[in-house]
N, C-alpha and C positions, 0 to 999 in steps of 0.2 A: 493555485486557488484563484477562482474568478471572483472579483469583487464588484458589486453594484456601485456604479459611480455616484448615484444620487443618495443612496442610504449608507454607503460604506459597509454594508453587510455582505458576508460571503454568499455567492450564488452557486458555486460548484467547487468540488474538490477532485483533483485528478491524482491518483496514486498509482505508481508503477512498482511492482514487486518482482525482484529477480530471485530465482531459485536455482542453485547449482544442482546439476544432475549427477547421479552416481556413476562412477567409472566402471571399467570392466571387472574390478575387484569388489564391487558393491559398496564402495566408500564415496562419500561426498567431501570435496575439499572444503575446508573451514575458512571463515573470514574472507578477506580480499582475494585469497587464492582461488575461491570458487568462481571468480569472474575474470581470471587471467587468460591470456591467449591460449587456445587449445582446449579449454575446459568448456564443455557444453553446459548451457543453462537455459532455463525457461523464463519467459517474461509474461507477467499478467498485468494488464492495465485495467483499472477501475475508475469510473467517473461517477461521482455522486452529484445529482442536481439537488440543491437545497431550496426549500420553499419556506420563506420566513413570514408568510401571510398570517399565520396564527401560531400561538405557542403550543408546544407539545411536551409530553412527559420526557424526562431524561432516559437515555438508553443504558441498560446495564450490559456492558460488553463482557463476553467470556474472557477469562484470564489469559488464554493463549493470544487473543486479539490484543489485549492490553499490552502484553509483553512485546508483540510485534510492532506496536505503534510507539514504543518508547524510543 
């Protein structure tokens, strides 16, 4: 998270998401095993730039997104 030094408000959020790929049997390793040596995975990086110049309405996130962010 990038923080504005003057206002102490967040300027940006960087999020990296790792997803384990399915093996030759069509199964995905669970938990930490999905990211062990020899298991293929996909990495997504998202960076959100935040603008605190004016107030906005709260965002209603879908349930799957809320679960992922827990």
